[in-house]
OpenMM code with the backbone's topology and positions (N, CA, C; nanometers):
from openmm import Vec3, app, unit

residues = "MET GLY TYR VAL LEU ALA GLY VAL CYS ILE GLY ARG LEU ALA LEU SER ALA ASP ALA THR SER LEU TYR LEU VAL GLY LEU ALA ALA CYS GLY PHE ALA LEU SER ARG LEU ALA VAL MET GLY ALA GLN ALA ALA GLY VAL ASP ALA TRP SER TRP TRP ILE ASP LEU THR ASP HIS SER TYR SER PRO PRO GLU MET LEU GLY ASN VAL SER VAL ALA ALA GLY ILE ILE GLY ALA SER LEU TRP VAL ALA ARG ARG ALA ARG SER VAL VAL TRP PRO ILE LEU ALA VAL GLY SER MET ALA LEU THR ALA TYR VAL GLY HIS LEU ILE VAL ILE ALA ALA VAL ALA THR GLU ILE VAL TRP GLU PRO THR ASN ALA ALA LEU VAL ALA LEU TRP ALA GLY ILE VAL LEU PHE CYS SER LEU TRP ARG TRP ARG LEU GLY ALA GLY PRO LEU GLU ARG TRP LEU THR ALA TRP SER THR LYS ALA ALA ASP ALA ARG VAL PRO ALA SER VAL ARG".split()
positions = [
    Vec3(5.1185, 3.1605, 9.7911),
    Vec3(5.0561, 3.2855, 9.7554),
    Vec3(5.1450, 3.3659, 9.6614),
    Vec3(5.2753, 3.3462, 9.6731),
    Vec3(5.3680, 3.4167, 9.5852),
    Vec3(5.3439, 3.3843, 9.4382),
    Vec3(5.3147, 3.2575, 9.4095),
    Vec3(5.2871, 3.2178, 9.2712),
    Vec3(5.1575, 3.2813, 9.2220),
    Vec3(5.0582, 3.2859, 9.3069),
    Vec3(4.9302, 3.3472, 9.2693),
    Vec3(4.9497, 3.4948, 9.2380),
    Vec3(5.0231, 3.5647, 9.3243),
    Vec3(5.0462, 3.7076, 9.3019),
    Vec3(5.1273, 3.7325, 9.1751),
    Vec3(5.2246, 3.6476, 9.1490),
    Vec3(5.3016, 3.6619, 9.0248),
    Vec3(5.2104, 3.6404, 8.9044),
    Vec3(5.1206, 3.5421, 8.9129),
    Vec3(5.0257, 3.5169, 8.8051),
    Vec3(4.9305, 3.6331, 8.7842),
    Vec3(4.8849, 3.6940, 8.8929),
    Vec3(4.7972, 3.8105, 8.8822),
    Vec3(4.8711, 3.9251, 8.8139),
    Vec3(4.9959, 3.9468, 8.8526),
    Vec3(5.0755, 4.0542, 8.7905),
    Vec3(5.0945, 4.0284, 8.6415),
    Vec3(5.1268, 3.9062, 8.6044),
    Vec3(5.1446, 3.8728, 8.4626),
    Vec3(5.0120, 3.8885, 8.3886),
    Vec3(4.9033, 3.8464, 8.4498),
    Vec3(4.7719, 3.8567, 8.3869),
    Vec3(4.7267, 3.9998, 8.3630),
    Vec3(4.7806, 4.0939, 8.4388),
    Vec3(4.7439, 4.2348, 8.4229),
    Vec3(4.8231, 4.3045, 8.3122),
    Vec3(4.9227, 4.2355, 8.2556),
    Vec3(5.0027, 4.2947, 8.1482),
    Vec3(4.9232, 4.2952, 8.0175),
    Vec3(4.9679, 4.3729, 7.9224),
    Vec3(4.9059, 4.3774, 7.7888),
    Vec3(4.9526, 4.2534, 7.7122),
    Vec3(4.8846, 4.1417, 7.7328),
    Vec3(4.9306, 4.0134, 7.6810),
    Vec3(4.9245, 4.0031, 7.5295),
    Vec3(4.8544, 4.0938, 7.4631),
    Vec3(4.8462, 4.0885, 7.3172),
    Vec3(4.9606, 4.1642, 7.2496),
    Vec3(5.0441, 4.2289, 7.3264),
    Vec3(5.1549, 4.3066, 7.2695),
    Vec3(5.2817, 4.2217, 7.2588),
    Vec3(5.3518, 4.2341, 7.1458),
    Vec3(5.4783, 4.1624, 7.1289),
    Vec3(5.5806, 4.2038, 7.2336),
    Vec3(5.5771, 4.3299, 7.2711),
    Vec3(5.6728, 4.3795, 7.3711),
    Vec3(5.6554, 4.3046, 7.5027),
    Vec3(5.5325, 4.2691, 7.5363),
    Vec3(5.5075, 4.1953, 7.6609),
    Vec3(5.5705, 4.0574, 7.6542),
    Vec3(5.5587, 3.9901, 7.5400),
    Vec3(5.6204, 3.8582, 7.5240),
    Vec3(5.7709, 3.8670, 7.5451),
    Vec3(5.8323, 3.9655, 7.4819),
    Vec3(5.9774, 3.9828, 7.4968),
    Vec3(6.0142, 4.0203, 7.6396),
    Vec3(5.9304, 4.1035, 7.7023),
    Vec3(5.9522, 4.1428, 7.8413),
    Vec3(5.9488, 4.0200, 7.9326),
    Vec3(5.8512, 3.9326, 7.9129),
    Vec3(5.8393, 3.8141, 7.9976),
    Vec3(5.9569, 3.7192, 7.9784),
    Vec3(6.0008, 3.7029, 7.8544),
    Vec3(6.1163, 3.6164, 7.8295),
    Vec3(6.2418, 3.6775, 7.8925),
    Vec3(6.2591, 3.8087, 7.8800),
    Vec3(6.3725, 3.8755, 7.9439),
    Vec3(6.3659, 3.8663, 8.0952),
    Vec3(6.2455, 3.8846, 8.1488),
    Vec3(6.2249, 3.8723, 8.2927),
    Vec3(6.2598, 3.7315, 8.3394),
    Vec3(6.2227, 3.6343, 8.2597),
    Vec3(6.2531, 3.4953, 8.2940),
    Vec3(6.4030, 3.4725, 8.2997),
    Vec3(6.4738, 3.5208, 8.2002),
    Vec3(6.6194, 3.5020, 8.1965),
    Vec3(6.6851, 3.5693, 8.3163),
    Vec3(6.6444, 3.6914, 8.3463),
    Vec3(6.7024, 3.7643, 8.4601),
    Vec3(6.6691, 3.6963, 8.5928),
    Vec3(6.5444, 3.6594, 8.6113),
    Vec3(6.5028, 3.5951, 8.7363),
    Vec3(6.5714, 3.4620, 8.7579),
    Vec3(6.5800, 3.3826, 8.6512),
    Vec3(6.6453, 3.2534, 8.6624),
    Vec3(6.7929, 3.2716, 8.6972),
    Vec3(6.8578, 3.3665, 8.6297),
    Vec3(6.9995, 3.3935, 8.6583),
    Vec3(7.0177, 3.4436, 8.8012),
    Vec3(6.9304, 3.5329, 8.8463),
    Vec3(6.9408, 3.5847, 8.9835),
    Vec3(6.9229, 3.4749, 9.0870),
    Vec3(6.8285, 3.3842, 9.0635),
    Vec3(6.8064, 3.2769, 9.1610),
    Vec3(6.9295, 3.1882, 9.1716),
    Vec3(6.9925, 3.1593, 9.0590),
    Vec3(7.1121, 3.0745, 9.0610),
    Vec3(7.2309, 3.1497, 9.1212),
    Vec3(7.2436, 3.2783, 9.0897),
    Vec3(7.3533, 3.3578, 9.1475),
    Vec3(7.3402, 3.3685, 9.2992),
    Vec3(7.2185, 3.3811, 9.3493),
    Vec3(7.1977, 3.3895, 9.4941),
    Vec3(7.2457, 3.2625, 9.5630),
    Vec3(7.2144, 3.1497, 9.5052),
    Vec3(7.2555, 3.0224, 9.5635),
    Vec3(7.4067, 3.0057, 9.5538),
    Vec3(7.4629, 3.0363, 9.4371),
    Vec3(7.6075, 3.0222, 9.4203),
    Vec3(7.6826, 3.1163, 9.5140),
    Vec3(7.6336, 3.2382, 9.5299),
    Vec3(7.6972, 3.3340, 9.6197),
    Vec3(7.6916, 3.2879, 9.7637),
    Vec3(7.5770, 3.2371, 9.8062),
    Vec3(7.5631, 3.1898, 9.9443),
    Vec3(7.6511, 3.0679, 9.9684),
    Vec3(7.6582, 2.9790, 9.8694),
    Vec3(7.7426, 2.8605, 9.8849),
    Vec3(7.8912, 2.8988, 9.8876),
    Vec3(7.9289, 2.9951, 9.8042),
    Vec3(8.0689, 3.0403, 9.8023),
    Vec3(8.1072, 3.1074, 9.9338),
    Vec3(8.0104, 3.1746, 9.9959),
    Vec3(8.0367, 3.2409, 10.1234),
    Vec3(8.0318, 3.1429, 10.2397),
    Vec3(7.9950, 3.0180, 10.2124),
    Vec3(7.9896, 2.9163, 10.3169),
    Vec3(7.8729, 2.9339, 10.4118),
    Vec3(7.7605, 2.9767, 10.3611),
    Vec3(7.6429, 2.9996, 10.4444),
    Vec3(7.5755, 2.8658, 10.4698),
    Vec3(7.5945, 2.8111, 10.5908),
    Vec3(7.5308, 2.6847, 10.6258),
    Vec3(7.4088, 2.7062, 10.7144),
    Vec3(7.4126, 2.8102, 10.7958),
    Vec3(7.3024, 2.8340, 10.8892),
    Vec3(7.1708, 2.8608, 10.8154),
    Vec3(7.1805, 2.9167, 10.6970),
    Vec3(7.0611, 2.9507, 10.6197),
    Vec3(7.0442, 2.8602, 10.4982),
    Vec3(7.1006, 2.7396, 10.5050),
    Vec3(7.0974, 2.6530, 10.3874),
    Vec3(6.9548, 2.6212, 10.3435),
    Vec3(6.8602, 2.6137, 10.4362),
    Vec3(6.7200, 2.5898, 10.3977),
    Vec3(6.6664, 2.7063, 10.3166),
    Vec3(6.7258, 2.8240, 10.3371),
    Vec3(6.6782, 2.9452, 10.2717),
    Vec3(6.7240, 2.9535, 10.1270),
    Vec3(6.8306, 2.8811, 10.0939),
    Vec3(6.8828, 2.8833, 9.9567),
    Vec3(6.8685, 2.7475, 9.8893),
    Vec3(6.7891, 2.6625, 9.9455),
    Vec3(6.7688, 2.5286, 9.8926),
    Vec3(6.7006, 2.5351, 9.7558),
    Vec3(6.7512, 2.4596, 9.6595),
    Vec3(6.6917, 2.4576, 9.5257),
    Vec3(6.6187, 2.3273, 9.4954),
    Vec3(6.6038, 2.2406, 9.5958),
    Vec3(6.5317, 2.1170, 9.5692),
    Vec3(6.3845, 2.1479, 9.5430),
    Vec3(6.3201, 2.0562, 9.4723),
    Vec3(6.1800, 2.0750, 9.4363),
    Vec3(6.0939, 2.0984, 9.5598),
    Vec3(6.0055, 2.1956, 9.5485),
    Vec3(5.9072, 2.2286, 9.6524),
    Vec3(5.9697, 2.2666, 9.7862),
    Vec3(6.0903, 2.3233, 9.7823),
    Vec3(6.1524, 2.3705, 9.9066),
    Vec3(6.0967, 2.5067, 9.9459),
    Vec3(6.0380, 2.5774, 9.8501),
    Vec3(5.9783, 2.7101, 9.8701),
    Vec3(6.0787, 2.8124, 9.9223),
    Vec3(6.2045, 2.7905, 9.8918),
    Vec3(6.3046, 2.8911, 9.9248),
    Vec3(6.2923, 3.0034, 9.8219),
    Vec3(6.3338, 3.1244, 9.8577),
    Vec3(6.3228, 3.2352, 9.7610),
    Vec3(6.3899, 3.2080, 9.6261),
    Vec3(6.5131, 3.1530, 9.6228),
    Vec3(6.5712, 3.1271, 9.4902),
    Vec3(6.4932, 3.0226, 9.4099),
    Vec3(6.4425, 2.9198, 9.4770),
    Vec3(6.3658, 2.8164, 9.4073),
    Vec3(6.2365, 2.8748, 9.3525),
    Vec3(6.1698, 2.9567, 9.4316),
    Vec3(6.0445, 3.0186, 9.3855),
    Vec3(6.0711, 3.1180, 9.2733),
    Vec3(6.1784, 3.1954, 9.2839),
    Vec3(6.2135, 3.2904, 9.1775),
    Vec3(6.2436, 3.2149, 9.0488),
    Vec3(6.3142, 3.1041, 9.0601),
    Vec3(6.3407, 3.0222, 8.9418),
    Vec3(6.2127, 2.9678, 8.8812),
    Vec3(6.1205, 2.9204, 8.9639),
    Vec3(5.9931, 2.8673, 8.9143),
    Vec3(5.9121, 2.9752, 8.8438),
    Vec3(5.9003, 3.0922, 8.9066),
    Vec3(5.8249, 3.2025, 8.8469),
    Vec3(5.8923, 3.2471, 8.7176),
    Vec3(6.0240, 3.2465, 8.7157),
    Vec3(6.0964, 3.2864, 8.5956),
    Vec3(6.0698, 3.1909, 8.4802),
    Vec3(6.0754, 3.0627, 8.5068),
    Vec3(6.0476, 2.9644, 8.4019),
    Vec3(5.9039, 2.9799, 8.3530),
    Vec3(5.8093, 2.9960, 8.4455),
    Vec3(5.6692, 3.0134, 8.4062),
    Vec3(5.6508, 3.1393, 8.3221),
    Vec3(5.7129, 3.2496, 8.3626),
    Vec3(5.7013, 3.3744, 8.2867),
    Vec3(5.7606, 3.3579, 8.1475),
    Vec3(5.8722, 3.2903, 8.1377),
    Vec3(5.9340, 3.2665, 8.0070),
    Vec3(5.8468, 3.1813, 7.9173),
    Vec3(5.7869, 3.0774, 7.9741),
    Vec3(5.6991, 2.9907, 7.8955),
    Vec3(5.5753, 3.0674, 7.8502),
    Vec3(5.5193, 3.1480, 7.9393),
    Vec3(5.4029, 3.2294, 7.9021),
    Vec3(5.4401, 3.3268, 7.7910),
    Vec3(5.5531, 3.3948, 7.8055),
    Vec3(5.5979, 3.4896, 7.7034),
    Vec3(5.6211, 3.4227, 7.5691),
    Vec3(5.6914, 3.3105, 7.5692),
    Vec3(5.7178, 3.2383, 7.4443),
    Vec3(5.5883, 3.1851, 7.3833),
    Vec3(5.4992, 3.1356, 7.4678),
    Vec3(5.3710, 3.0840, 7.4183),
    Vec3(5.2861, 3.1935, 7.3556),
    Vec3(5.2840, 3.3105, 7.4184),
    Vec3(5.2101, 3.4235, 7.3615),
    Vec3(5.2668, 3.4622, 7.2258),
    Vec3(5.3979, 3.4647, 7.2164),
    Vec3(5.4634, 3.5019, 7.0912),
    Vec3(5.4298, 3.4010, 6.9812),
    Vec3(5.4395, 3.2722, 7.0126),
    Vec3(5.4096, 3.1677, 6.9143),
    Vec3(5.2611, 3.1705, 6.8771),
    Vec3(5.1744, 3.1885, 6.9752),
    Vec3(5.0303, 3.1864, 6.9488),
    Vec3(4.9879, 3.2970, 6.8531),
    Vec3(5.0553, 3.4101, 6.8578),
    Vec3(5.0205, 3.5194, 6.7660),
    Vec3(5.0695, 3.4927, 6.6248),
    Vec3(5.1730, 3.4146, 6.6100),
    Vec3(5.2311, 3.3914, 6.4786),
    Vec3(5.1830, 3.2624, 6.4128),
    Vec3(5.1340, 3.1688, 6.4887),
    Vec3(5.0924, 3.0394, 6.4340),
    Vec3(4.9561, 2.9995, 6.4903),
    Vec3(4.8639, 3.0939, 6.4883),
    Vec3(4.7329, 3.0719, 6.5502),
    Vec3(4.6621, 2.9475, 6.4959),
    Vec3(4.6689, 2.9260, 6.3660),
    Vec3(4.5994, 2.8104, 6.3087),
    Vec3(4.6620, 2.6784, 6.3532),
    Vec3(4.7917, 2.6802, 6.3804),
    Vec3(4.8603, 2.5586, 6.4231),
    Vec3(4.8296, 2.5271, 6.5696),
    Vec3(4.8258, 2.6295, 6.6532),
    Vec3(4.8037, 2.6080, 6.7962),
    Vec3(4.6565, 2.6222, 6.8361),
    Vec3(4.5682, 2.6300, 6.7376),
    Vec3(4.4260, 2.6478, 6.7671),
    Vec3(4.3710, 2.5435, 6.8637),
    Vec3(4.4050, 2.4151, 6.8511),
    Vec3(4.3531, 2.3178, 6.9488),
    Vec3(4.3952, 2.3484, 7.0928),
    Vec3(4.5161, 2.3965, 7.1118),
    Vec3(4.5625, 2.4321, 7.2464),
    Vec3(4.4879, 2.5557, 7.2952),
    Vec3(4.4652, 2.6511, 7.2061),
    Vec3(4.3873, 2.7700, 7.2426),
    Vec3(4.2449, 2.7309, 7.2812),
    Vec3(4.1905, 2.6299, 7.2145),
    Vec3(4.0557, 2.5830, 7.2490),
    Vec3(4.0528, 2.5286, 7.3919),
    Vec3(4.1563, 2.4545, 7.4294),
    Vec3(4.1635, 2.4028, 7.5668),
    Vec3(4.1751, 2.5194, 7.6644),
    Vec3(4.2574, 2.6175, 7.6320),
    Vec3(4.2735, 2.7336, 7.7193),
    Vec3(4.1471, 2.8146, 7.7338),
    Vec3(4.0653, 2.8169, 7.6307),
    Vec3(3.9418, 2.8946, 7.6368),
    Vec3(3.8346, 2.8260, 7.7202),
    Vec3(3.8544, 2.6998, 7.7481),
    Vec3(3.7596, 2.6274, 7.8336),
    Vec3(3.8349, 2.5457, 7.9384),
    Vec3(3.9226, 2.6160, 8.0099),
    Vec3(4.0098, 2.5512, 8.1083),
    Vec3(3.9315, 2.4868, 8.2224),
    Vec3(3.8252, 2.5517, 8.2676),
    Vec3(3.7460, 2.4945, 8.3776),
    Vec3(3.6835, 2.3619, 8.3349),
    Vec3(3.6260, 2.3588, 8.2165),
    Vec3(3.5668, 2.2357, 8.1646),
    Vec3(3.6729, 2.1276, 8.1485),
    Vec3(3.7888, 2.1632, 8.0944),
    Vec3(3.8969, 2.0662, 8.0750),
    Vec3(3.9447, 2.0118, 8.2095),
    Vec3(3.9585, 2.0997, 8.3084),
    Vec3(4.0059, 2.0566, 8.4395),
    Vec3(3.9059, 1.9615, 8.5063),
    Vec3(3.7813, 2.0020, 8.5083),
    Vec3(3.6784, 1.9163, 8.5701),
    Vec3(3.6643, 1.7868, 8.4906),
    Vec3(3.6703, 1.7962, 8.3588),
    Vec3(3.6608, 1.6774, 8.2741),
    Vec3(3.7708, 1.5775, 8.3014),
    Vec3(3.8919, 1.6259, 8.3204),
    Vec3(4.0014, 1.5317, 8.3460),
    Vec3(3.9858, 1.4653, 8.4821),
    Vec3(3.9284, 1.5382, 8.5793),
    Vec3(3.9019, 1.4760, 8.7098),
    Vec3(3.7953, 1.3674, 8.6985),
    Vec3(3.6943, 1.3927, 8.6158),
    Vec3(3.5890, 1.2926, 8.5938),
    Vec3(3.6470, 1.1686, 8.5265),
    Vec3(3.7347, 1.1897, 8.4277),
    Vec3(3.7984, 1.0764, 8.3600),
    Vec3(3.8832, 0.9969, 8.4588),
    Vec3(3.9587, 1.0653, 8.5421),
    Vec3(4.0414, 0.9960, 8.6417),
    Vec3(3.9540, 0.9151, 8.7370),
    Vec3(3.8423, 0.9740, 8.7812),
    Vec3(3.7513, 0.9014, 8.8711),
    Vec3(3.6893, 0.7812, 8.8011),
    Vec3(3.6578, 0.7956, 8.6736),
    Vec3(3.5944, 0.6864, 8.5993),
    Vec3(3.6934, 0.5748, 8.5662),
    Vec3(3.8147, 0.6116, 8.5305),
    Vec3(3.9142, 0.5129, 8.4893),
    Vec3(3.9696, 0.4392, 8.6108),
    Vec3(3.9846, 0.5065, 8.7184),
    Vec3(4.0389, 0.4579, 8.8454),
    Vec3(4.1630, 0.5382, 8.8770),
    Vec3(4.1951, 0.5419, 9.0017),
    Vec3(4.3047, 0.6286, 9.0453),
    Vec3(4.4424, 0.5743, 9.0073),
    Vec3(4.4490, 0.4555, 8.9478),
    Vec3(4.5789, 0.4044, 8.9039),
    Vec3(4.6439, 0.4983, 8.8027),
    Vec3(4.5615, 0.5707, 8.7281),
    Vec3(4.6146, 0.6650, 8.6295),
    Vec3(4.6966, 0.7744, 8.6984),
    Vec3(4.6679, 0.7986, 8.8272),
    Vec3(4.7434, 0.8985, 8.9036),
    Vec3(4.8567, 0.8326, 8.9812),
    Vec3(4.8281, 0.7235, 9.0490),
    Vec3(4.9262, 0.6622, 9.1384),
    Vec3(5.0236, 0.5702, 9.0669),
    Vec3(4.9844, 0.5198, 8.9500),
    Vec3(5.0742, 0.4371, 8.8686),
    Vec3(5.0706, 0.4898, 8.7254),
    Vec3(5.1195, 0.6123, 8.7056),
    Vec3(5.1052, 0.6755, 8.5741),
    Vec3(5.1931, 0.6109, 8.4668),
    Vec3(5.1431, 0.6186, 8.3450),
    Vec3(5.2204, 0.5754, 8.2292),
    Vec3(5.2159, 0.6877, 8.1262),
    Vec3(5.3130, 0.6895, 8.0391),
    Vec3(5.3131, 0.7895, 7.9330),
    Vec3(5.1953, 0.7694, 7.8393),
    Vec3(5.1571, 0.6443, 7.8158),
    Vec3(5.0431, 0.6168, 7.7275),
    Vec3(4.9146, 0.6758, 7.7859),
    Vec3(4.8943, 0.6599, 7.9162),
    Vec3(4.7744, 0.7159, 7.9800),
    Vec3(4.7767, 0.8683, 7.9737),
    Vec3(4.8940, 0.9270, 7.9953),
    Vec3(4.9063, 1.0727, 7.9899),
    Vec3(4.8741, 1.1254, 7.8501),
    Vec3(4.9320, 1.0628, 7.7482),
    Vec3(4.9068, 1.1059, 7.6108),
    Vec3(4.7600, 1.0862, 7.5744),
    Vec3(4.7008, 0.9749, 7.6171),
    Vec3(4.5594, 0.9505, 7.5885),
    Vec3(4.4713, 1.0554, 7.6564),
    Vec3(4.5023, 1.0896, 7.7796),
    Vec3(4.4250, 1.1906, 7.8514),
    Vec3(4.4387, 1.3262, 7.7839),
    Vec3(4.5608, 1.3652, 7.7503),
    Vec3(4.5845, 1.4936, 7.6825),
    Vec3(4.5148, 1.4974, 7.5469),
    Vec3(4.5293, 1.3899, 7.4701),
    Vec3(4.4678, 1.3860, 7.3369),
    Vec3(4.3158, 1.3951, 7.3483),
    Vec3(4.2595, 1.3258, 7.4457),
    Vec3(4.1152, 1.3320, 7.4663),
    Vec3(4.0678, 1.4721, 7.5034),
    Vec3(4.1423, 1.5372, 7.5911),
    Vec3(4.1058, 1.6731, 7.6325),
    Vec3(4.1156, 1.7695, 7.5144),
    Vec3(4.2252, 1.7619, 7.4399),
    Vec3(4.2440, 1.8520, 7.3252),
    Vec3(4.1378, 1.8264, 7.2197),
    Vec3(4.1092, 1.7008, 7.1896),
    Vec3(4.0068, 1.6679, 7.0896),
    Vec3(3.8690, 1.7161, 7.1333),
    Vec3(3.8300, 1.6866, 7.2577),
    Vec3(3.6996, 1.7284, 7.3074),
    Vec3(3.6857, 1.8808, 7.3032),
    Vec3(3.7848, 1.9502, 7.3568),
    Vec3(3.7775, 2.0968, 7.3614),
    Vec3(3.7781, 2.1577, 7.2218),
    Vec3(3.8576, 2.1027, 7.1317),
    Vec3(3.8625, 2.1554, 6.9949),
    Vec3(3.7283, 2.1400, 6.9255),
    Vec3(3.6717, 2.0205, 6.9362),
    Vec3(3.5423, 1.9973, 6.8711),
    Vec3(3.4325, 2.0821, 6.9346),
    Vec3(3.4312, 2.0898, 7.0662),
    Vec3(3.3287, 2.1706, 7.1347),
    Vec3(3.3405, 2.3171, 7.0941),
    Vec3(3.4615, 2.3683, 7.0994),
    Vec3(3.4840, 2.5095, 7.0663),
    Vec3(3.4460, 2.5385, 6.9212),
    Vec3(3.4805, 2.4485, 6.8313),
    Vec3(3.4522, 2.4649, 6.6890),
    Vec3(3.3020, 2.4659, 6.6620),
    Vec3(3.2291, 2.3759, 6.7266),
    Vec3(3.0861, 2.3622, 6.6985),
    Vec3(2.9965, 2.4453, 6.7901),
    Vec3(3.0356, 2.4639, 6.9176),
    Vec3(2.9436, 2.5230, 7.0146),
    Vec3(2.9959, 2.6484, 7.0838),
    Vec3(3.1222, 2.6837, 7.0648),
    Vec3(3.1752, 2.8052, 7.1288),
    Vec3(3.2246, 2.7793, 7.2696),
    Vec3(3.1823, 2.8628, 7.3629),
    Vec3(3.2292, 2.8538, 7.5019),
    Vec3(3.1961, 2.7171, 7.5619),
    Vec3(3.2824, 2.6728, 7.6523),
    Vec3(3.2634, 2.5434, 7.7163),
    Vec3(3.1400, 2.5404, 7.8055),
    Vec3(3.0912, 2.4205, 7.8366),
    Vec3(2.9685, 2.4095, 7.9160),
    Vec3(2.9816, 2.4701, 8.0560),
    Vec3(3.0906, 2.4458, 8.1243),
    Vec3(3.1062, 2.5019, 8.2583),
    Vec3(3.1330, 2.6515, 8.2525),
    Vec3(3.2011, 2.6967, 8.1482),
    Vec3(3.2246, 2.8402, 8.1315),
    Vec3(3.0915, 2.9119, 8.1056),
    Vec3(3.0039, 2.8511, 8.0263),
    Vec3(2.8708, 2.9094, 8.0018),
    Vec3(2.7910, 2.9170, 8.1313),
    Vec3(2.7939, 2.8069, 8.2079),
    Vec3(2.7187, 2.8040, 8.3333),
    Vec3(2.7722, 2.9094, 8.4298),
    Vec3(2.9049, 2.9172, 8.4421),
    Vec3(2.9647, 3.0135, 8.5342),
    Vec3(2.9332, 3.1569, 8.4920),
    Vec3(2.9376, 3.1847, 8.3625),
    Vec3(2.9043, 3.3184, 8.3126),
    Vec3(2.7587, 3.3521, 8.3432),
    Vec3(2.6688, 3.2586, 8.3148),
    Vec3(2.5262, 3.2830, 8.3400),
    Vec3(2.4996, 3.3030, 8.4892),
    Vec3(2.5594, 3.2200, 8.5712),
    Vec3(2.5392, 3.2278, 8.7160),
    Vec3(2.5941, 3.3582, 8.7722),
    Vec3(2.7165, 3.3953, 8.7324),
    Vec3(2.7772, 3.5167, 8.7862),
    Vec3(2.7053, 3.6417, 8.7347),
    Vec3(2.6580, 3.6381, 8.6101),
    Vec3(2.5816, 3.7517, 8.5560),
    Vec3(2.4506, 3.7678, 8.6319),
    Vec3(2.3840, 3.6568, 8.6582),
    Vec3(2.2585, 3.6616, 8.7329),
    Vec3(2.2822, 3.7147, 8.8747),
    Vec3(2.3893, 3.6695, 8.9383),
    Vec3(2.4212, 3.7162, 9.0737),
    Vec3(2.4547, 3.8652, 9.0731),
    Vec3(2.5287, 3.9093, 8.9730),
    Vec3(2.5644, 4.0513, 8.9645),
    Vec3(2.4410, 4.1368, 8.9374),
    Vec3(2.3548, 4.0892, 8.8486),
    Vec3(2.2313, 4.1632, 8.8177),
    Vec3(2.1415, 4.1765, 8.9402),
    Vec3(2.1415, 4.0727, 9.0243),
    Vec3(2.0586, 4.0756, 9.1451),
    Vec3(2.1135, 4.1756, 9.2473),
    Vec3(2.2455, 4.2000, 9.2438),
    Vec3(2.3078, 4.2896, 9.3416),
    Vec3(2.3125, 4.4351, 9.2977),
    Vec3(2.3088, 4.4593, 9.1662),
    Vec3(2.3198, 4.5946, 9.1140),
    Vec3(2.1781, 4.6536, 9.1012),
    Vec3(2.1527, 4.7657, 9.1642),
    Vec3(2.0190, 4.8256, 9.1530),
    Vec3(1.9873, 4.8656, 9.0088),
    Vec3(1.8614, 4.8559, 8.9722),
    Vec3(1.8171, 4.8894, 8.8371),
    Vec3(1.8523, 5.0332, 8.8018),
    Vec3(1.8550, 5.1228, 8.8990),
    Vec3(1.8851, 5.2625, 8.8717),
    Vec3(2.0295, 5.2834, 8.8264),
    Vec3(2.1187, 5.1912, 8.8615),
    Vec3(2.2587, 5.2030, 8.8242),
    Vec3(2.2821, 5.1524, 8.6817),
    Vec3(2.2001, 5.0591, 8.6402),
    Vec3(2.2179, 4.9992, 8.5068),
    Vec3(2.1878, 5.0987, 8.4070),
] * unit.nanometer
topology = app.Topology()
chain = topology.addChain("A")
for resn in residues:
    res = topology.addResidue(resn, chain)
    for name in ("N", "CA", "C"):
        topology.addAtom(name, app.Element.getBySymbol(name[0]), res)
C-alpha cells in the first residue's frame, strides 16, 4: 500500500511543470541516500535484533528498501517527464503506450496466453524485445490512426454511463 500511496502523491503533483521534474529527481536522490544511510547507521551500531527491519534484499519490504524503491521510481518519473517535454517527437511511441496502458497491459496478457507461458517461466531477451516492440508498434499505430485505445474508450463510455445514471438530471 505504501507504493500505491506514493504513486497517488506523485500523481497529484503538477506533472507538466519543470520544477516538478527537478523536485522528483531531488526527492529521489535524498530518499535513496537516506535509505542507505539508515542501513549503514544500523549496521555500524551493530543492530542485529532488527536486522529484518533494515534488510535491503529484494522484496524484503523493509522501510529502507521501500524508500529506496520509491526514490528510484520518483527519479525515473521525474527524468522521464523532463525528457518527454523536450523530445516529444522522439518519445511519441512510448507516450502512445502510456496513453493506452490498460489496452497494452491486457494485450500483453493475451499474447502471453496465446504464445504459451514459457515466455514467462523461461524468458529470453528476444521474446522480451519482441513483446515490447509489438506493444509499442500496436499502440503507436492505434493512437496515430484511431486515438484513444479500445479498452480506454470502453472504460470511458461505461464509467460515463454509470455516472450519468447516478447523477440526477437536476444537478446536470
